[in-house]
C-alpha positions as a Markdown table, in Angstrom:
| # | Residue | x | y | z |
|---|---|---|---|---|
| 1 | Unk | 79.4 | 107.7 | 96.4 |
| 2 | Unk | 81.9 | 110.4 | 95.5 |
| 3 | Unk | 84.5 | 110.0 | 92.7 |
| 4 | Unk | 88.0 | 109.6 | 94.0 |
| 5 | Unk | 91.0 | 110.6 | 92.2 |
| 6 | Unk | 93.3 | 108.3 | 94.2 |
| 7 | Unk | 96.1 | 106.7 | 92.4 |
| 8 | Unk | 96.5 | 102.9 | 92.7 |
| 9 | Unk | 99.9 | 101.2 | 93.0 |
| 10 | Unk | 101.2 | 97.8 | 93.4 |
| 11 | Unk | 104.4 | 98.4 | 95.3 |
| 12 | Unk | 105.8 | 96.5 | 98.2 |
| 13 | Unk | 108.0 | 98.8 | 100.1 |
| 14 | Unk | 105.7 | 101.2 | 101.7 |
| 15 | Unk | 106.9 | 103.7 | 104.3 |
| 16 | Unk | 106.5 | 102.4 | 107.7 |
| 17 | Unk | 105.1 | 105.6 | 109.1 |
| 18 | Unk | 102.6 | 105.9 | 106.3 |
| 19 | Unk | 101.4 | 102.1 | 107.1 |
| 20 | Unk | 101.2 | 103.0 | 110.7 |
| 21 | Unk | 99.2 | 106.2 | 110.3 |
| 22 | Unk | 96.7 | 104.3 | 108.0 |
| 23 | Unk | 96.2 | 101.6 | 110.6 |
| 24 | Unk | 95.9 | 103.8 | 113.4 |
| 25 | Unk | 93.3 | 105.9 | 111.6 |
| 26 | Unk | 90.9 | 103.0 | 111.6 |
| 27 | Unk | 92.0 | 101.8 | 115.2 |
| 28 | Unk | 93.5 | 98.5 | 114.0 |
| 29 | Unk | 95.7 | 96.9 | 116.7 |
| 30 | Unk | 98.1 | 95.6 | 113.9 |
| 31 | Unk | 99.8 | 99.1 | 114.1 |
| 32 | Unk | 101.0 | 97.8 | 117.6 |
| 33 | Unk | 103.3 | 95.6 | 115.9 |
| 34 | Unk | 105.0 | 97.8 | 113.5 |
| 35 | Unk | 107.9 | 95.6 | 112.0 |
| 36 | Unk | 105.9 | 92.5 | 111.8 |
| 37 | Unk | 103.0 | 94.7 | 110.0 |
| 38 | Unk | 105.4 | 96.0 | 107.5 |
| 39 | Unk | 106.9 | 92.5 | 107.0 |
| 40 | Unk | 103.6 | 91.1 | 106.5 |
| 41 | Unk | 102.3 | 93.4 | 104.0 |
| 42 | Unk | 105.7 | 93.4 | 102.1 |
| 43 | Unk | 105.6 | 89.5 | 101.9 |
| 44 | Unk | 101.8 | 89.4 | 100.9 |
| 45 | Unk | 101.2 | 87.6 | 97.6 |
| 46 | Unk | 99.4 | 91.0 | 96.4 |
| 47 | Unk | 99.5 | 94.4 | 97.9 |
| 48 | Unk | 97.6 | 97.3 | 96.6 |
| 49 | Unk | 97.4 | 100.7 | 97.8 |
| 50 | Unk | 95.6 | 103.8 | 97.3 |
| 51 | Unk | 97.4 | 107.3 | 97.3 |
| 52 | Unk | 95.9 | 110.9 | 97.3 |
| 53 | Unk | 99.1 | 112.9 | 96.4 |
| 54 | Unk | 101.7 | 111.6 | 98.7 |
| 55 | Unk | 99.4 | 110.3 | 101.4 |
| 56 | Unk | 98.5 | 106.8 | 101.7 |
| 57 | Unk | 94.8 | 106.6 | 102.1 |
| 58 | Unk | 93.9 | 103.0 | 101.7 |
| 59 | Unk | 95.3 | 99.5 | 101.2 |
| 60 | Unk | 94.3 | 95.8 | 100.4 |
| 61 | Unk | 96.3 | 92.8 | 100.6 |
| 62 | Unk | 96.1 | 89.1 | 99.6 |
| 63 | Unk | 97.6 | 85.9 | 100.7 |
| 64 | Unk | 97.5 | 82.7 | 98.5 |
| 65 | Unk | 98.7 | 79.4 | 97.6 |
| 66 | Unk | 99.2 | 81.1 | 94.1 |
| 67 | Unk | 97.1 | 78.5 | 92.4 |
| 68 | Unk | 93.6 | 77.7 | 93.9 |
| 69 | Unk | 93.1 | 79.8 | 97.1 |
| 70 | Unk | 93.3 | 83.5 | 97.9 |
| 71 | Unk | 92.6 | 85.2 | 101.3 |
| 72 | Unk | 92.0 | 88.9 | 101.7 |
| 73 | Unk | 93.1 | 89.6 | 105.2 |
| 74 | Unk | 93.3 | 93.6 | 105.2 |
| 75 | Unk | 91.2 | 96.3 | 103.4 |
| 76 | Unk | 91.5 | 99.6 | 105.1 |
| 77 | Unk | 90.5 | 103.1 | 103.9 |
| 78 | Unk | 91.2 | 106.3 | 106.1 |
| 79 | Unk | 87.9 | 107.3 | 107.5 |
| 80 | Unk | 87.9 | 110.9 | 105.8 |
| 81 | Unk | 88.3 | 109.0 | 102.4 |
| 82 | Unk | 85.7 | 106.5 | 102.8 |
| 83 | Unk | 82.5 | 106.5 | 100.7 |
| 84 | Unk | 84.7 | 107.7 | 97.7 |
| 85 | Unk | 84.9 | 104.2 | 96.0 |
| 86 | Unk | 88.5 | 103.7 | 97.1 |
| 87 | Unk | 87.7 | 100.4 | 99.1 |
| 88 | Unk | 85.8 | 99.1 | 96.1 |
| 89 | Unk | 88.3 | 99.9 | 93.7 |
| 90 | Unk | 91.1 | 98.1 | 95.8 |
| 91 | Unk | 89.0 | 95.1 | 95.9 |
| 92 | Unk | 88.2 | 95.0 | 92.3 |
| 93 | Unk | 91.8 | 95.0 | 91.5 |
| 94 | Unk | 92.5 | 92.0 | 93.6 |
| 95 | Unk | 89.3 | 90.1 | 92.8 |
| 96 | Unk | 90.3 | 90.5 | 89.1 |
| 97 | Unk | 93.8 | 89.3 | 89.7 |
| 98 | Unk | 92.5 | 86.2 | 91.2 |
| 99 | Unk | 89.3 | 85.7 | 89.1 |
| 100 | Unk | 90.4 | 82.2 | 88.0 |
| 101 | Unk | 91.0 | 80.8 | 91.5 |
| 102 | Unk | 88.7 | 78.3 | 93.0 |
| 103 | Unk | 88.2 | 80.2 | 96.3 |
| 104 | Unk | 88.4 | 83.8 | 97.2 |
| 105 | Unk | 87.9 | 84.0 | 100.8 |
| 106 | Unk | 87.6 | 86.9 | 103.5 |
| 107 | Unk | 86.3 | 87.5 | 107.0 |
| 108 | Unk | 83.9 | 90.2 | 107.5 |
| 109 | Unk | 81.7 | 91.5 | 110.3 |
| 110 | Unk | 79.5 | 94.3 | 111.4 |
| 111 | Unk | 78.9 | 97.2 | 108.9 |
| 112 | Unk | 81.5 | 95.6 | 106.4 |
| 113 | Unk | 79.2 | 92.8 | 105.4 |
| 114 | Unk | 77.1 | 94.7 | 103.1 |
| 115 | Unk | 80.1 | 96.3 | 101.4 |
| 116 | Unk | 81.5 | 93.0 | 100.7 |
| 117 | Unk | 78.2 | 91.7 | 99.2 |
| 118 | Unk | 78.3 | 94.9 | 96.9 |
| 119 | Unk | 81.7 | 93.5 | 95.9 |
| 120 | Unk | 80.4 | 90.2 | 94.9 |
| 121 | Unk | 81.1 | 88.1 | 98.1 |
| 122 | Unk | 78.5 | 85.8 | 99.8 |
| 123 | Unk | 78.2 | 84.0 | 103.0 |
| 124 | Unk | 80.0 | 80.6 | 102.6 |
| 125 | Unk | 77.2 | 78.2 | 103.3 |
| 126 | Unk | 76.6 | 77.9 | 107.0 |
| 127 | Unk | 80.3 | 78.5 | 107.8 |
| 128 | Unk | 81.4 | 80.6 | 110.7 |
| 129 | Unk | 84.7 | 82.5 | 111.1 |
| 130 | Unk | 87.0 | 81.2 | 113.9 |
| 131 | Unk | 90.2 | 82.4 | 115.0 |
| 132 | Unk | 92.9 | 82.8 | 117.7 |
| 133 | Unk | 93.3 | 86.4 | 117.9 |
| 134 | Unk | 95.6 | 88.9 | 119.6 |
| 135 | Unk | 94.0 | 92.0 | 118.7 |
| 136 | Unk | 91.5 | 94.4 | 120.6 |
| 137 | Unk | 89.1 | 95.5 | 118.1 |
| 138 | Unk | 86.4 | 92.9 | 118.7 |
């Protein structure tokens, strides 16, 4: 893993074009709903972004009841910045913020499972992820 000199910010009003560029770089269909995506991120319980100079290179967000449960729906890092510790640092920031919560939850599949294990997550018993999904990635 290379060392990243990314700057991490907890700001809510990210430029829409920066958001869309990041989401499109990893081919996430949420970019097809730009205004909803921007509102969702802005209204997240927590939002952490990673910047290389003026370029948005990663972000992670959390939605929560504020007391017991937090869910991490999005963690994205531009492909050309992956493997530099940016995703891990974004998760460290969020996990530390919610360390005292009863549950920290996320959904993972494919190659991201091992990444989240390295971040301290484990399979939740015999549970299975379930959803009603309008995306196209899976």
